[in-house]
N, C-alpha and C positions, 0 to 999 in steps of 0.2 A: 529800476528794471529797464533794460535796454529797450528801447521802440523795436529793433530791428528782429529782435526775439518774438517781444510780443506779436507781431504781424506773423511771426511763423507758426504761432500756437495756432491759428486759423488751418493751418493746412494737415488736414488726415486724409491716409488714404482713402482714395475714393471708395464707396460701398456699393454693392452691387445688390442687395438683399433689402430686403424692405421690413424690415419688424414693424410690430404692433406698437413695443413699448422700448426704451432704448434709456441707457443710465446719463443722466447730468450730474450728479454728485453722490458718488458712492463710494463711503469710507468704513462703515460699520454699518451694525443690523441696525442703528439709528440715526446715523447721518446718511439717507438713502433716497434720492431725491431723484425720481425719474419722467420723464417725459410721455406723457401717454397720447395714444392717438395719433404715434408717430408717424402714421401712413397720409394725416392731414396736416393742415397748417398748425404751428405751436399755440396761436390764440384761439385755438377751437376749443380747448379743454385747459384746466389748471394743471400744473405739473402735481405729480400722486408720489406719497410714501410706498414702501414695497408693497404695502397689503390693499394699495389702491383706493386710501381715502385722500384726499384731497391736502396739498400744504399752499398756502399764502405764499404765492412768489411768482412774479410779476416784473416783466420788461416792456418799458415804451420809448417811443422818440419823436422825433420832433423837428421841423425846419423852421426856423425862427425866422418871423414873416411870412409864411406863407398858411397860417392858420389849419394847418392839420398836423394830427396827432394819431401813431400808429403804434398799434400793440403788437408786440411781438412775440411774448411768452407769458403764456397765463390770459386769465380773461381782464384786464385790467378795463377795458371795454364797456364792462358791467355796472363799472362806477362813473360814467361818463353821459351826459343826456344826449339825446341823439341828435339833438341841434343846438346849438349854440354861437353866441355874435360872434364870437372871439376864434372858435377851431370848430370843425369837424374832426371825426374818426373816421378814418380811413385805413386801409389796409396795404398792407407792401408785395409786391411783388416777392413769393419765398420761391428763394431756391433750391432748397432741398436740403438736407442731411448728409453728414460724412460721420464716420466713426474709426476710431483704433484700439488698441488694446487699454489706452489708457483714456482718450480723448472723444467729446461728441461734438462736432460744431454745425450749427444752424446759419444758412446764410440767408441774406434777405436783398432784395436792390429797391430803394427808399426813391421816388420819383422826386425830382426838385423841378423847377422851373429854370433854375439858374444854370443845370446841364442837362443833356440828352439823355444820359446813361444813368443820371441820378448819383447816390452816394452807394454804394456797398457795403453791407455791414452784417458783419458776423458774431456770435454768440459762440464762445468756444469755453467748453465746460473740460478741465482737467482734475483728474482724480488719479496722481499719477502711480503706477507700479513700477517700484525701485530695485529689484531681486537684490542689486548690489547695495544697497543702503538699507537694511532693517530699522533702523532710524527713522526713515522717511517715510517706510511703509507704514510705522506705528503713527504717526502724527494724523490727527482724526480732521482732517482738514484739507479740503479741495478749493480750485481757483475756477473763476469765471473773466475769462478778459475779450471786452468788446473792444475790436478792432472796426474802424469804419475810414473808406478811402473812397474818394472825390474831392469836388471842388465846390461844395456848396458846407457852407456853418450846417451844425448838427447836434442837437442834444440829447441824451439820454438817458432813462431815470429807470429805477429797479427797488424793489422792497419788497418784503417777508412779513410771515406774522407770526402769532406767538404757536402754529400748529407746531413750530419746528421744535418747541421744546415740552409738547404735551399731548397724548392723546384724546384728552377729555376738554373738550371746547369751554365747557363750564368753569375749570380753575382760572384762577386767578394769577397774572404773570406780572413782573417788573424789568425796569430798564434803564439803561444809562448810554450816554455816550460819552467814552473814555478815550484817550490818546496815549497808547504805551508807549513807554520811553525809548530813546533813540540810544545806541551806544554812542559813546563817547569818541570822537572823530568819525564817526559812519558819514559815508555819503551818499546811503539809502533816504529816499524821499519820507516825511512824516508820514504819519496815517492816524487815523481814528477810526474807533471801533463801536458798533453797537453791542451790549450786550445784553444779552436775553435770559430769564430764567423764569420758573414756576416761582411766586413769591414765598410758598412753602413747599420745598421740595421733599420727596418720597425716595430717599436712597434705596437702589437697586430693586424699583419697583415699575411695574410697565401697565400701562394703559393701552387697549386695543395694541398692543406691541409698541407702544411708543415709551421711550424711558419717558421718567415721571422725576428725574434729577438730573443737573448739569445745566452749562450755561455756554448759550448760543453765541457765537463774536463773530460779528458780519462787520468785515473791514473794507476800507478805502484807501485812496490817499487823500492827504489832509486838504488839498484844494478842492476835493468834490463838496457839494453841497449837501447837507442833509437835514432830516427834519423826521421828525416821528409824531403821530398823532391820526385821526379815523381815516381809516383808508380812502375813502371818497374825496374827503377833501385835500388828501393830498396830490391823489391822483388829479383832480380837477386843477387844482393850482398849477399844478405842472404844465397841465394842458393846455391853462391861457398861458402862463410864461414861460415856460422853457426852461425853470429851475426853481428851486429849494430856498426857503428862507434860512436855514442855518437855526431853527428852533427843535425845542422837543418839551412834549405836551408830558406833564410829571403825574399826573391821574391814572396810577396804575388801577385797572379794570381786568377783568374775565378778558378770555382770549377773542369773544364775537360780540364784545358789548362796545356797541361803537369800534368797531374792529380797529384797534391800535395795529399800523405798521412802521416799519422802519428802514426810512429809505434814504438813498444818495442820489444825487444828478450829477450828470458833466457835462460841460458844454466844449464842443470840438470846435475851433476855430478852422477849417479849410478852405474858406474860400480866397486870401490871402489877394496877391498882386497875380490881375491875370494880363498875360503877356498879349498884346493887339488880339485881345478879348477872347484869345482861345482858354480853356480849361485848362490849368494844371492841377493836376490830381496831386493828392496829400495823401498821405498813410498814417494815422494817430491810432491810440489803444490807451484802455484802461482796465485796471487788475480789480477786483472785488475777491474777499478770501472768506470763508466759511468755515468755522473750526467750532466742532461741540467738545468742550471739554466738560470731563467727569473724571474725579477719584474719589472712591475707587469704581474700578471698571466692572468688576464681578467679587464674589467671596467663594471661595474656592477652599475644599475640606482636603487639605494637604497633610503631609506626614506629620507638620506641628498644630494641625488643628484647623479649625475654622477660620480662615483668612480673607479680610478684608486686601484684594488686590490693586496696587497701583498699578497706574496705566504705565509702558514702557517708558515715555518721553520723561518723565518726571526724575530718569534718572539722568538728563542732561540737564533740564529747563527745570529753574527753582519755582516757577510763576507760570501762571495763562498768558502773563503778558509775554514773559519772555518767548516763549511757543509762538503766539500770534505775531511778534513782529521777526522770530527767525523765519517762521512759515514764511510771510508776505517777502522778505527779502529773497527768499531761496527759491525764487520761481524758477529762475532761469539754470541753475544744476535742476533743481527737482524735473525740472520741462527735456533737458537733457538725457538723464537718464532714464526718464520714461520713453522717451521717443526712439533711443536703443533698444529696450525690449520690445517695444510697438514693431519697429521696425525687423527684429529679429523675427519675432512670432509670425508677423507677414509673410515673410520669405520663406520660411520654414514649413509654414501651414499651405502655402502655395504649391510649394512643392512636394509638398506631400500628399496632396486633395486637388484641391485648384482653387478659383477665385473665392467661391462660394465658401468653402472649410475655412478658407484664411477671415473671412466674415464672421464664420459661426463662432470659431476661438476668440477674436475681437471681443464680439459682442458677450461674450462668457467671462472675461477675466474679471472685472472687474465686480460681478456677479458673484464671484469666488470667495474672494477678499472681503466684501462688502456683509460677508457671515461674521464674521473675526474681529478679536480684538486681543492686539499685543500688551503681554504684562511681563512680570519680573524687572530682569534688570539685564545690562547687557551682556555679562557673564553668563546670563542666566535664563535665559529669556524662556517665556511659555506662550502660545499663541491658544486662545480660548476661542472658541466656533459654536453659533447657534444654530441649531437644526430651525431656519427660518420654514415659516408657513404651516408644514407639518404636524407639527404640534409644539415645536418650541424646545424640543430635549437642548441640553448641556452637552457638548464635545460626546456627540451620537457617533460611535464607531461605524454604522452601515453608512452614516452619511460622508465619515470623513473618508470613507473606504471609496466609492462612487466619484470624489474629488481628487485623489491622491494623485492623479497620473498630473494635475495641474503642476502639483506642487514639486514632483519628480521632475517635472520639464524646467520650472520657472525656479527654484532655489529649493535642492533637496532638502535642507537643512529646516525651512519651516515645517517640512513634514515632521520634523524630530521635533521641533516646539508645540506639533499639535497633539503627539502621543506621548509625550512626557507627562503630562499632569495625569492623563489613564495611568501609565505606570507608576506614579510616585504613588495615586490614591491608591493602589491596589497592594501593591507591596507593603503600605502600611497595614493592610489587614483591616481596614474598614469595609470593606466587600466580602461576605459571606460566604459566597457560592465559588465553586473550583472551575468556573469557565467563566471567560470574559463578562466584563458588565458591557452592558448595552449604551449606556450614558453616564453622564456624572452629575446629573440632576435632574430632575422632571421639568423645571424651564429655566431657561438663561435669563436672568445672569447668575443665579443660586445655584452653583455647583454644589449641594448637600451631600450627595451622594446617594446611596440606598442603604443604608446598614440593614434593613432588614431584607435584603436580597430577592426584593420582588420589582425590579425593574422589566422591561418589557422584555420577555422569552423568546431571546434569540441564541441560543448558548453555541452551536455549530456556527450559524453565520458569524458571530463576533470572534470566534476563537480564529475560523479560519483567516478572517480578516486583519486580525493583528499579528499573527504569524507571515502573513503573506505582504504586509504594510513594512512590516520588521526587517525581513531582509531584504526587499526592494531599497529601503533605505538604508542598508547596511551595504550592499552591491555600492551603492553610487559614494559612501564613504569611503570602502574600500578603493574603487576604482578612479574614484575622485573626480566624476562625472559632471563637474560644475558646468553649464553652458559658456559657449564664448560673451555671452552679455552681461557675464558677472564681470567683467572688466572693463566697462564701460568707464571712460572718461570722463571728467567732471568738466561744468563750463567754469568759464575761467570766471566770473562774479562768485565764486564760491568763497566763503568764508568759515574761519576756523572755530570749532566750538570748544569752548574753554574747560567745560567740562569733561570732555572727551577723553581726555589727556589720564582721567581715573579709571578707566576699563581698556583691555587687552583687547578686546573684539572689533575694535573699530581705531579709524585712525582720525587726525584730527578735524577732518573735514564729515564725518560719520560714515566713511564710508568700511564695510565690513572689512576686514582684515582677515586675510586669505592664512590659515591654522599651519603651525609648521609640520614638519616632518610626522613629530611625535603624536599629532593630533588629526592628523590624515592617514589614507591609505589603510593596509590591515589592521594596524594599530589603532585605529578611530573605530573601526567597525566592531574588532574585537571587546573593546571598552564599552563600548554602548550596548552592545549584546552579553555581555558578561555581569552587569551589576543587577540586571533583570533576568539571568539565566532562569531563574528558578521559577517564577511565573511564564516565561514560553514552555519552560518542561510542564508546567502544570498544565496548563494548555493544551497541549499537544496530549498528553494523557488521556484527556476529555474526547478529544478528536479521535484518538484510536479506539475508545470506549463505543461513541455515538455517532460516526459521521458515516462509514460505510453504509450503512442503513436505519437513516436518518428516522426518529420516530415524530410521532405530528407534532408541530412546531413551525414556529413563523420562522421567514425568510426575509432579508431585506424587503421585497415587496409585499409588506405586512397587509398593505390595500387589498393585497389577493386572498387573504386569509390562510388560515392553518392548512397544513396538507403533511401525511405524512411520505418517507421513500421517496424527495424532493432530489431529481436528478442532479440538477443544477448546483444544489445546494452541498451533496454529498460529493460532487467534484470540486466542490471551493474547500471541503475539509478534508479531502484527499491530497489535494495541494498545498493544505497548511503543513501538513503532515510531510509533505516532500519539502517544505521550507524549512521546518524545523530540523530536519537531518542536515541541513546547509548550514543552518545556524550555530548547530552543534560543533560543525568541524570547525569555523571560525574560531571558536572561542575552546576548540581542542578537545572537545568531547568525542575522542574517538567512538568508544561504544556507544553510545548515543546515537552519533551520526550514521552508526552502520544499521542501527536496529529500525532508529525509525526510517531509514533507506528504503530496506528489506520488507517494513508494512504498507511505505507506501507503493510501493511496485506491484505488492502481492492485490492492495485494494484496486490499484487503476485496472490491473486485468480483470479482475472479478465486476467492477463496476460497467466495463464495457460490455460484459452479458448481459447484466440487470437493466443498461440503460438505453441502450440502444434498439430501435424497433427490428421486428422479425428478418424485415427485408433491406436493413441494415442503408436505411434512406435517411433516418434523421434519428435523434435524441429525443426520447420519450418526456412527457413533464413530471412522472413518476414512476418509478419501477412497473408498479402493476395498474398504469393508465393507458391503456393500450386502446390506440388510434386516436393519442394525445401527440403533441410537439411541443418544446420549450424552445429558446434564444438560450445557448448556454453560454452568457457573457464570462462566465469566470474561466472559459479557457485560455482569455487574457491573459490569465497570472501566469500559466504555466509557460507563455511564450516572455513575458515580461521578467519573470526571474530566470530565465537564459535555460529553461529546463530543456526546452527546444532545441538548444546549439549542439552541435556533434562534431566529433573530430573532424568529420566531413565539412561542415561549415567552418572551423574554423582552419583548416590544410595546416594543423599542426603549428601556427607560426606562433613565434612566442610573444606574448603580451596581450593575447587574444582572451578575452573573458570568456568565462565558464563556470558553469556548476563547480564550484569548490567541491570537492572529493569526489566528482562524478566517473564512475567506471566507464570505459569506453563503450560504443557501442551506439544502440538508436536511441531516439528522444523519448521523452518519458511517457507523452502520449502519442501513438503512432499518427503519422502524417493524415491515414486514412481518415482518422478520426474530424480532421481541418477540413479533408477534404468534402465530408460528407456533408459537414455543416453548410460549407461557404455554399453547395449547390442549390440545398436547401431554403436556407435565406434566398437566394434569389428566385425560389421557384414560389414562395411563398409573401413575399415585395406587396404593399399595397400602397394605395396614391400618394399616403403620405408617410411611411415608412416601414418597418419592421417591425410587426406586433412583439407584444412581449412571450405570448406562449399562444395556446389553443383555445383557452376560455374566453379569450375576449379580443377585440380589435384594437386595444386601445397597447400604448407601448411607453417606454420611460429611455429619452434623449441618450440618457448616460451611457446605458446600458447598450443602446444601437451602436454606438462608436465602439465601446469594449469590442463586442460583435463584429464588427467592420474593420475592427483595424487587425483580425487574423482570419480574414478570407482573401480572396484571389483580388488582383486590382481590378474584374470588373463588375465582381458582385460589390464590392467597396464603391465603387463609383456610381453603383445603381440607389445604393442604400445613403450615399450622401447628397444625390439628387434630389430622392423623396423627399428629405429632410428638408435641403435649401427649398424645395418647395412649399414643402409646410412654413419653413419660416416667414416667405411671402404671402401666404394664403390664409393660414390661421384665424378664427374668429376670437382666440384668447385676448385678454386684455390689461394682462398684469405682467410683470415683468418675466420673461425667461421661462415657462414653464417646462420641465422635463417630464411631465406623464399625461399624454393627450391621445386623442383619437387618429388611428389611421385613415379612417374614412368620414366621411359628411364634410362638416366645416373646418376639421379639425382642431377642434374645441373641447372643451375639460369633458373626461367620460364621469363626471360627477363627485371627483375628488378637484378640488383647486390648488394643485402646488403652484408656486411663485416664488419667483427669487433665489432659491434655493442653490447652496453652493456646490450640490451635485452635479451642475452643469460642468465644475472643474473635470468631469469625463469627458469632455469634448477634445480633452487635450491628450486620449489615449494614443492618437496615430505617432504623435508628435515624443510622447514620452517614450514608447516601444523603438523608434526609431535612435533613441539614446541609450536603450539598454543595452547591455553586452559589447561593451566596444563596437557599436554599430550592426552586430551579429544576429540579434534576434529577429528583424525583418529578413535577414537574407538567409536565415533558416526557414522562412515559408515562400520562398522563391517557387517551390513545389507547385505552391496551389495555380500559378500560372502557365505550367507546364502543359496542360492539356485543358480540351474545352471542359465547360461543366454538362455534367449530365442531366437528361429531360427529364423531368419527374412529374408524374402524373399524381399530385398533390392528393387530389379524392383517393385513387385507387390505393395510395400507399395508408392513408389512414383508416379506409374500410378495410383495409386485409390484415390488419395488425393485431385485429384480434376480435372476438366476440364484442358485441355490445357497444362498440364503438359510438360515443358520442361527441359531437363538436360541430361548434356553427362550420369549420372550414370544410368539412363534410356534405354539408351543405349548402353553404355560399359559393363553392368555385365549380 
């Protein structure tokens, strides 16, 4: 790795928000390390797994000859005596953290007797998001770069323990130090790797959501010192000497039995010669990598039966050694591709919302992909997803749905890889119901299906979700709406991958190849939809029967309970029917297209009669629940799918994207519904956001962004501002929750959702701006043409009907 680029890794966009938890090393559901208490100094608490359980992971620094050791990350100071004849524990000046979509940086100033400014040190954690290279995104590994700047010598120490490979501290682990072979003629530096695993692995098994199978590969350059042994012994030795002894403790034992840790240390000689006694600052860096290698990654009830699924990277690398070596050497290219994406996200988000919005989507990106595992082959990729924290379901449709704006914006083909296993399983006849399944399995990593049909009951929800996402993906294929950062250039140090020559979907450097004209545009959309047409049609038939007046059932917000006649749920089903009319048109089923379009248009007229309050100020929670209100976040889908784009919006210009087969005339849902809800949201906004509905003061951040995306600029700005305020002040102490109270301390409302991929919904603004050739947002400009209506919320709710009961009529 080149020093100049390693130094650049320390540079991430300045962050204005102060979240309580930030990602450090986040690649999949099992390689997921976070900085807790992120508003405090990083040595105040141990890093955590996404569940909140501690992970043994520490970093320290010492300045030789000055007798001081400085904790930087974790609590290694707990292993050191308060006073020692050779050293004292001191704390650096913490200069704060910054983050972008792929990187989190922690920066410090370490005092030195030799120079006034001390040594500046940055810990830069890179979990690269690489939309143009699915291969790199599939690698279950991340980087830590330590960059130092100054003119005093300094030593750095880092270690980790067995909690990275098991959730049960009572399990026995084993380890070894290994040196992966270099390619013949390679100019890359040699590396060495700690390999850590359970002594007896349990394949495809979890304990407290940690994987109980797989090997952690913790790598450093070969010239770093290494040592394994009892945590306190190693940390004390480094504090005394400033280096490790290149020894390995071979007594395998339980994770917390004389806690074995696996450590590296690196000495930096920055002092050099001093011209006329002045400090001549130098910069130096070292990189460490963390890879959790698992094979298989999941089991999946595919069309051919229950199958152990291999990770995607095995199509390119025959062994874990090859993978680890490649990943270490690939830093410059991975960094360049990730930076290109991060810069694009930052620019687009700032232009779409504000600096606060830029930070929110940056904080969300790694969390989305941290719930996924890439599998299959390069020509038939499958992306698996865990419903993190809420119940662990596998490939949950109504978790993919709130996340899907992230995928539409980042790489629409990744959305196809998510939908593929759901389609394959149900087309194979393994699911008995005539509506869409809720998930592929009760708990990740086992996608064993529901042959008894007794998955969580959300029939209208899941049918609508699948149809909406199906058409959204088809539109992205048809209009080839891949974003500009998909064409990111490689770093100059990229090396060819021999096995890439076997595949048609990547070039020799592992960059996704743009498909030829026969697999893009209308042909691609038609091909993708046609092979699954029977099931799209089946689900639509269910919606025709059941969505206009939904019987008592759950929607995606299942924590709120069962409810009949749900306004927002009915809207989703009706938009799903409308989506099917466009799907039918794409595949040339003209009669189906006409029939479903007519049904959808009939239903949406009736829905307005049933759903809107008597005074026309808001949508009710349920048709017969007078004095109630709801956030109709499913309105977002109508705009995203271009149903609000009219001939007036497109001005009849050639090439504009608009719904296929759409007759001329007004939008599918009238402007007045959008205007009504935009005004209402502004009126009921609380300290920390827009509540989900009138039953409670809690909200879901994904749906807030769905709803805000189709409001006026004024209302959008108000909602975004309250969410940003919540990020800065919330009492929640786990990775970005999507469910929180909009009042009080902004804490958990009894349910502890954390680290869920649904935060992909925070990309709703960005996905909408790319939809319909840019015409989706243009079609909503009417929202800014007149001032918001002044609404007396209490009067509107009390006047809607007898027996109205709502916390809003009491509190407002």
